[in-house]
C-alpha positions as a Markdown table, in Angstrom:
| # | Residue | x | y | z |
|---|---|---|---|---|
| 1 | Unk | -14.7 | -9.8 | -7.8 |
| 2 | Unk | -11.4 | -8.1 | -7.8 |
| 3 | Unk | -10.5 | -6.9 | -11.5 |
| 4 | Unk | -7.4 | -9.0 | -12.3 |
| 5 | Unk | -5.7 | -6.2 | -14.3 |
| 6 | Unk | -5.8 | -3.6 | -11.6 |
| 7 | Unk | -2.4 | -4.3 | -10.1 |
| 8 | Unk | -0.7 | -5.1 | -13.4 |
| 9 | Unk | -0.8 | -1.5 | -14.4 |
| 10 | Unk | -0.4 | 0.2 | -11.2 |
| 11 | Unk | 2.9 | 1.5 | -12.0 |
| 12 | Unk | 1.6 | 3.2 | -15.0 |
| 13 | Unk | -1.3 | 4.6 | -13.3 |
| 14 | Unk | 0.9 | 6.5 | -10.8 |
| 15 | Unk | 3.2 | 7.8 | -13.6 |
| 16 | Unk | 1.8 | 11.4 | -13.8 |
| 17 | Unk | 3.1 | 14.7 | -12.9 |
| 18 | Unk | 6.2 | 16.8 | -13.6 |
| 19 | Unk | 9.7 | 17.1 | -11.9 |
| 20 | Unk | 9.4 | 19.3 | -8.9 |
| 21 | Unk | 11.9 | 20.3 | -6.1 |
| 22 | Unk | 11.2 | 17.0 | -4.3 |
| 23 | Unk | 13.3 | 15.3 | -6.7 |
| 24 | Unk | 16.4 | 17.5 | -6.3 |
| 25 | Unk | 17.6 | 15.8 | -3.0 |
| 26 | Unk | 16.6 | 12.1 | -2.9 |
| 27 | Unk | 17.0 | 9.9 | 0.0 |
| 28 | Unk | 18.4 | 6.4 | -0.2 |
| 29 | Unk | 16.4 | 4.1 | -2.4 |
| 30 | Unk | 15.6 | 1.8 | 0.4 |
| 31 | Unk | 15.2 | 1.4 | 4.1 |
| 32 | Unk | 14.3 | -1.5 | 6.2 |
| 33 | Unk | 13.6 | -5.0 | 5.1 |
| 34 | Unk | 12.8 | -5.4 | 1.3 |
| 35 | Unk | 9.2 | -4.9 | 0.2 |
| 36 | Unk | 8.9 | -8.5 | -1.1 |
| 37 | Unk | 10.2 | -10.0 | 2.1 |
| 38 | Unk | 7.9 | -8.0 | 4.3 |
| 39 | Unk | 4.7 | -8.7 | 2.0 |
| 40 | Unk | 5.5 | -12.1 | 0.7 |
| 41 | Unk | 3.7 | -13.8 | -2.1 |
| 42 | Unk | 0.1 | -15.1 | -1.7 |
| 43 | Unk | 0.0 | -18.4 | 0.0 |
| 44 | Unk | 3.6 | -17.8 | 1.4 |
| 45 | Unk | 4.4 | -17.4 | 5.1 |
| 46 | Unk | 5.7 | -13.9 | 5.7 |
| 47 | Unk | 8.9 | -13.6 | 7.6 |
| 48 | Unk | 8.9 | -11.8 | 10.9 |
| 49 | Unk | 10.6 | -8.6 | 11.2 |
| 50 | Unk | 14.1 | -8.6 | 12.6 |
| 51 | Unk | 14.2 | -9.2 | 16.3 |
| 52 | Unk | 10.6 | -10.6 | 16.3 |
| 53 | Unk | 9.8 | -14.2 | 16.9 |
| 54 | Unk | 8.7 | -16.3 | 13.8 |
| 55 | Unk | 5.0 | -17.4 | 13.5 |
| 56 | Unk | 4.5 | -20.9 | 14.9 |
| 57 | Unk | 4.0 | -23.5 | 12.2 |
| 58 | Unk | 0.3 | -24.6 | 12.0 |
| 59 | Unk | -0.8 | -27.8 | 13.7 |
| 60 | Unk | -1.3 | -30.8 | 11.4 |
| 61 | Unk | -4.9 | -31.2 | 10.4 |
| 62 | Unk | -7.0 | -33.8 | 12.2 |
| 63 | Unk | -8.7 | -36.1 | 9.8 |
| 64 | Unk | -12.5 | -36.0 | 10.2 |
| 65 | Unk | -15.8 | -35.2 | 8.6 |
| 66 | Unk | -16.5 | -31.7 | 7.5 |
| 67 | Unk | -19.7 | -30.1 | 8.6 |
| 68 | Unk | -21.0 | -26.9 | 7.1 |
| 69 | Unk | -23.9 | -24.9 | 8.2 |
| 70 | Unk | -26.4 | -24.5 | 5.3 |
| 71 | Unk | -27.5 | -21.1 | 6.6 |
| 72 | Unk | -26.4 | -18.2 | 4.4 |
| 73 | Unk | -23.4 | -16.3 | 5.9 |
| 74 | Unk | -23.7 | -12.6 | 6.5 |
| 75 | Unk | -21.3 | -10.4 | 4.5 |
| 76 | Unk | -18.8 | -8.9 | 6.9 |
| 77 | Unk | -19.1 | -5.1 | 7.3 |
| 78 | Unk | -16.3 | -3.3 | 5.7 |
| 79 | Unk | -15.4 | 0.2 | 7.1 |
| 80 | Unk | -13.3 | 2.1 | 4.6 |
| 81 | Unk | -10.1 | 4.1 | 5.6 |
| 82 | Unk | -10.8 | 7.8 | 5.7 |
| 83 | Unk | -7.5 | 9.2 | 6.4 |
| 84 | Unk | -3.8 | 8.2 | 6.7 |
| 85 | Unk | -1.1 | 10.2 | 8.5 |
| 86 | Unk | 2.7 | 9.9 | 9.2 |
| 87 | Unk | 3.1 | 12.7 | 11.8 |
| 88 | Unk | 6.9 | 12.6 | 11.8 |
| 89 | Unk | 6.9 | 13.8 | 8.3 |
| 90 | Unk | 3.8 | 16.0 | 8.0 |
| 91 | Unk | 1.8 | 13.5 | 6.0 |
| 92 | Unk | -1.8 | 13.7 | 6.5 |
| 93 | Unk | -4.0 | 13.0 | 3.6 |
| 94 | Unk | -7.8 | 12.1 | 3.1 |
| 95 | Unk | -8.4 | 8.7 | 1.6 |
| 96 | Unk | -11.2 | 7.7 | -0.7 |
| 97 | Unk | -12.3 | 4.2 | -1.9 |
| 98 | Unk | -11.2 | 3.6 | -5.5 |
| 99 | Unk | -11.5 | 0.9 | -8.1 |
| 100 | Unk | -10.1 | 0.6 | -11.6 |
| 101 | Unk | -10.4 | 2.9 | -14.8 |
| 102 | Unk | -11.8 | 1.5 | -17.9 |
| 103 | Unk | -8.3 | 0.8 | -19.1 |
| 104 | Unk | -7.8 | -1.4 | -16.0 |
| 105 | Unk | -5.5 | 1.0 | -14.2 |
| 106 | Unk | -6.1 | 1.5 | -10.4 |
| 107 | Unk | -8.1 | 4.8 | -10.3 |
| 108 | Unk | -6.1 | 7.3 | -8.3 |
| 109 | Unk | -7.8 | 10.7 | -7.2 |
| 110 | Unk | -6.8 | 13.6 | -9.5 |
| 111 | Unk | -6.3 | 15.7 | -6.4 |
| 112 | Unk | -2.7 | 15.4 | -5.4 |
| 113 | Unk | -3.8 | 16.1 | -1.7 |
| 114 | Unk | -6.0 | 13.0 | -1.7 |
| 115 | Unk | -5.2 | 9.4 | -1.8 |
| 116 | Unk | -7.0 | 6.3 | -3.0 |
| 117 | Unk | -7.6 | 3.0 | -1.1 |
| 118 | Unk | -8.0 | 0.0 | -3.6 |
| 119 | Unk | -11.5 | -1.1 | -2.5 |
| 120 | Unk | -11.3 | -4.5 | -4.1 |
| 121 | Unk | -8.5 | -5.5 | -1.7 |
| 122 | Unk | -8.5 | -5.6 | 2.1 |
| 123 | Unk | -9.1 | -2.7 | 4.5 |
| 124 | Unk | -6.3 | -2.0 | 6.7 |
| 125 | Unk | -6.2 | -4.4 | 9.5 |
| 126 | Unk | -7.8 | -7.3 | 7.6 |
| 127 | Unk | -5.5 | -10.3 | 6.3 |
| 128 | Unk | -3.4 | -9.1 | 3.3 |
| 129 | Unk | -2.1 | -5.9 | 1.9 |
| 130 | Unk | -4.2 | -2.8 | 2.0 |
| 131 | Unk | -3.1 | -0.6 | -0.7 |
| 132 | Unk | -3.3 | 3.3 | -0.6 |
| 133 | Unk | -1.9 | 5.3 | -3.4 |
| 134 | Unk | -1.7 | 8.9 | -4.6 |
| 135 | Unk | 0.2 | 11.2 | -6.9 |
| 136 | Unk | 3.6 | 12.8 | -5.9 |
| 137 | Unk | 3.0 | 16.0 | -7.8 |
| 138 | Unk | 1.2 | 17.6 | -10.7 |
| 139 | Unk | 2.1 | 20.4 | -13.1 |
| 140 | Unk | -0.6 | 22.7 | -12.0 |
| 141 | Unk | -1.2 | 21.6 | -8.4 |
| 142 | Unk | 2.5 | 21.2 | -7.4 |
| 143 | Unk | 3.8 | 18.9 | -4.8 |
| 144 | Unk | 1.5 | 16.2 | -3.5 |
| 145 | Unk | 0.8 | 15.1 | 0.1 |
| 146 | Unk | 2.1 | 11.5 | -0.7 |
| 147 | Unk | 5.6 | 12.9 | -1.7 |
| 148 | Unk | 6.4 | 12.7 | 2.0 |
| 149 | Unk | 6.7 | 9.0 | 1.8 |
| 150 | Unk | 10.2 | 9.5 | 0.3 |
| 151 | Unk | 11.5 | 10.4 | 3.9 |
| 152 | Unk | 9.8 | 7.6 | 6.0 |
| 153 | Unk | 12.0 | 5.4 | 7.9 |
| 154 | Unk | 11.5 | 2.0 | 9.7 |
| 155 | Unk | 9.9 | 2.6 | 13.0 |
| 156 | Unk | 7.9 | 5.7 | 12.0 |
| 157 | Unk | 4.3 | 5.6 | 13.1 |
| 158 | Unk | 1.5 | 5.6 | 10.7 |
| 159 | Unk | -2.0 | 6.4 | 11.9 |
| 160 | Unk | -5.1 | 5.3 | 10.0 |
| 161 | Unk | -8.6 | 6.9 | 10.6 |
| 162 | Unk | -11.4 | 4.7 | 9.1 |
| 163 | Unk | -14.9 | 6.1 | 8.1 |
| 164 | Unk | -16.3 | 5.3 | 11.6 |
| 165 | Unk | -13.6 | 7.4 | 13.4 |
| 166 | Unk | -11.7 | 4.7 | 14.7 |
| 167 | Unk | -7.9 | 4.9 | 14.7 |
| 168 | Unk | -5.3 | 2.2 | 14.3 |
| 169 | Unk | -1.6 | 2.7 | 14.5 |
| 170 | Unk | 1.1 | 1.1 | 12.4 |
| 171 | Unk | 4.7 | 1.0 | 12.2 |
| 172 | Unk | 6.7 | 1.2 | 9.0 |
| 173 | Unk | 9.0 | -1.7 | 8.5 |
| 174 | Unk | 10.1 | -1.1 | 4.8 |
| 175 | Unk | 10.6 | 1.7 | 2.3 |
| 176 | Unk | 11.8 | 1.0 | -1.3 |
| 177 | Unk | 12.0 | 2.6 | -4.7 |
| 178 | Unk | 11.1 | 0.0 | -7.2 |
| 179 | Unk | 11.1 | 0.3 | -11.0 |
| 180 | Unk | 7.5 | 0.4 | -12.1 |
| 181 | Unk | 8.0 | -2.4 | -14.5 |
| 182 | Unk | 9.5 | -4.6 | -11.6 |
| 183 | Unk | 6.7 | -3.9 | -9.1 |
| 184 | Unk | 6.1 | -7.2 | -7.1 |
| 185 | Unk | 2.3 | -7.0 | -7.8 |
| 186 | Unk | 1.2 | -10.2 | -6.4 |
| 187 | Unk | 2.7 | -9.3 | -3.1 |
| 188 | Unk | 1.4 | -5.6 | -3.2 |
| 189 | Unk | -2.1 | -6.8 | -3.7 |
| 190 | Unk | -2.1 | -10.0 | -1.7 |
| 191 | Unk | -5.4 | -10.9 | 0.0 |
| 192 | Unk | -4.0 | -13.2 | 2.7 |
| 193 | Unk | -1.3 | -13.4 | 5.2 |
| 194 | Unk | -0.5 | -11.0 | 8.1 |
| 195 | Unk | -2.3 | -7.5 | 7.9 |
| 196 | Unk | 0.0 | -5.0 | 6.2 |
| 197 | Unk | -0.7 | -1.2 | 5.1 |
| 198 | Unk | 1.0 | -0.4 | 1.6 |
| 199 | Unk | 1.5 | 3.2 | 0.6 |
| 200 | Unk | 2.6 | 3.9 | -2.8 |
| 201 | Unk | 3.6 | 7.0 | -5.0 |
| 202 | Unk | 5.8 | 7.9 | -7.6 |
| 203 | Unk | 9.6 | 8.4 | -7.3 |
| 204 | Unk | 12.9 | 8.1 | -9.1 |
| 205 | Unk | 14.0 | 10.2 | -12.1 |
| 206 | Unk | 11.3 | 12.1 | -14.2 |
| 207 | Unk | 11.3 | 10.6 | -17.9 |
| 208 | Unk | 10.2 | 13.4 | -20.2 |
| 209 | Unk | 9.7 | 11.0 | -23.0 |
| 210 | Unk | 6.9 | 9.1 | -21.1 |
| 211 | Unk | 5.7 | 12.1 | -19.1 |
| 212 | Unk | 6.2 | 10.4 | -15.6 |
| 213 | Unk | 8.5 | 9.0 | -13.1 |
| 214 | Unk | 10.5 | 5.9 | -13.7 |
| 215 | Unk | 10.0 | 4.2 | -10.2 |
| 216 | Unk | 7.3 | 3.9 | -7.5 |
| 217 | Unk | 8.1 | 4.5 | -3.8 |
| 218 | Unk | 6.6 | 1.7 | -1.8 |
| 219 | Unk | 6.2 | 1.9 | 1.9 |
| 220 | Unk | 4.9 | -1.1 | 4.1 |
| 221 | Unk | 3.7 | -0.8 | 7.7 |
| 222 | Unk | 2.6 | -3.4 | 10.0 |
| 223 | Unk | 0.2 | -3.1 | 12.9 |
| 224 | Unk | 2.0 | -1.5 | 15.9 |
| 225 | Unk | 2.4 | -3.6 | 19.0 |
């Protein structure tokens, strides 16, 4: 079962670090389609990216008698992502499966050069939004690998390597800086709909009074054609 509180405090979980040089020159807050449009809410149809045909409407169901096999269903094998790279921006980060901390926050690796995949959600390529998140920086470790997310643009290639060594390629369709308190959590953690890869780190101004950044940078990619 996926802990319900994991996404609710995602923004707080990523609010660590100190201001570093990356925050001096910030890119535009958004590029591509809005995150909520790309991800949609659970149960909603996701709009196609501009220039792509819309998904056909499902055919009406035919009345009939439902027959179910009584034999137990084997659990599908899950191969976790092991690495995420955005070659155009020098991002190449190892990924480890993570869950939640005792306080309900998504558990992010302490090492700023590693990222965490939310293991209670989809794997990249399965229906829904596969979430990979990491710290942007740290007072002792300096700039983190995921800081490069702020420079991504629609059309950039993302390469995911899973634990079996299989590579899949993705195309960025959205980058948006969102206030942590306004994150569309149902969309970010949705478990249905078209496969999406959602990459998250901190962004926006650093707030000394809370010891973290105000926003999250959210990048959404879809399977490359």
